[in-house]
C-alpha positions, 0 to 999 in steps of 0.5 A, spaced: 749 070 216 749 078 216 742 081 217 739 084 211 734 091 211 730 092 206 724 096 204 717 093 203 714 095 197 709 101 200 715 104 204 720 103 197 714 107 194 714 113 199 722 113 199 723 113 192 717 119 191 721 123 196 728 122 193 724 125 186 721 130 189 728 133 192 732 131 186 728 135 182 729 142 187 736 140 189 740 134 186 745 135 192 740 135 198 737 128 194 744 125 194 745 127 201 739 123 203 741 117 199 747 117 204 743 118 210 739 113 208 745 108 207 748 109 213 741 108 217 741 102 214 748 100 216 746 101 223 739 097 223 744 091 221 748 092 227 744 096 232 736 094 230 734 094 237 737 101 239 731 104 236 725 106 240 719 102 240 713 105 235 706 105 237 704 099 233 707 093 237 713 090 234 715 096 231 721 100 232 722 107 229 729 110 227 729 118 226 733 120 220 732 128 221 727 130 218 725 123 216 722 117 221 723 110 219 719 105 222 721 098 222 720 090 224 725 085 225 722 079 221 726 072 222 733 075 222 732 081 217 729 088 218 724 091 214 723 098 214 715 098 213 714 106 213 718 112 211 715 119 212 717 126 213 717 128 220 711 132 219 707 127 215 702 122 219 706 116 220 705 109 220 700 107 226 697 114 227 691 113 224 684 108 225 687 106 217 690 099 216 696 100 212 
């Protein structure tokens, strides 16, 4: 059974907000972001453990410059739990529980 890669709702909102921001300013850049994220998802299907470990136990981070995707394996699937621009504070970098 093939592995699934999905965004948790909060990460999906973060991604959608970034995509909308780009689409307003540069539709071509928004399209490139979609393509790059789809390639990253395929990489996670094939090689989820190739990414370095995240700061929160059980997580890993995939860099898709200038974005950082924090993810974890759940069962046989991969959950993207955080999507951030690299200049933003990321998942696990604050004292708040996300």
